[in-house]
C-alpha positions in Angstrom: 56.0 92.2 74.4 53.8 89.4 73.1 54.8 85.8 72.7 54.5 86.1 68.9 56.8 89.1 68.9 59.5 87.3 70.9 59.3 84.3 68.6 59.7 86.6 65.6 62.7 88.2 67.2 64.3 84.8 67.9 63.7 83.6 64.3 65.2 86.8 62.9 68.3 86.5 65.0 68.8 82.8 64.1 68.2 83.2 60.3 68.8 86.7 59.1 70.8 89.0 61.3 74.4 88.9 62.3 74.2 92.1 64.4 71.4 94.4 65.7 71.8 97.7 67.5 68.8 99.4 69.0 68.9 102.8 70.7 65.8 104.3 72.2 66.2 107.9 73.4 64.3 111.1 74.0 66.0 114.0 72.1 65.9 117.0 74.4 67.7 119.3 71.9 69.2 119.0 68.5 71.5 121.5 66.6 73.1 121.3 63.2 75.2 123.8 61.3 76.8 123.8 57.9 79.5 126.2 56.8 77.9 128.4 54.1 80.5 127.5 51.5 80.6 123.8 52.3 78.3 122.9 49.4 80.7 124.4 46.8 83.5 122.0 47.5 82.6 118.3 47.8 85.9 117.4 49.4 85.2 119.7 52.3 82.5 117.3 53.6 
């Protein structure tokens, strides 16, 4: 990380942001499924 980048982070934290969350991860597998009739009833989601 460069000095300029660290300074930019410091300014951002002091002036603009109340909270920052950063997650760095390698996704090994991802699955997703929707019930076939889920789109017909907006309340079901």
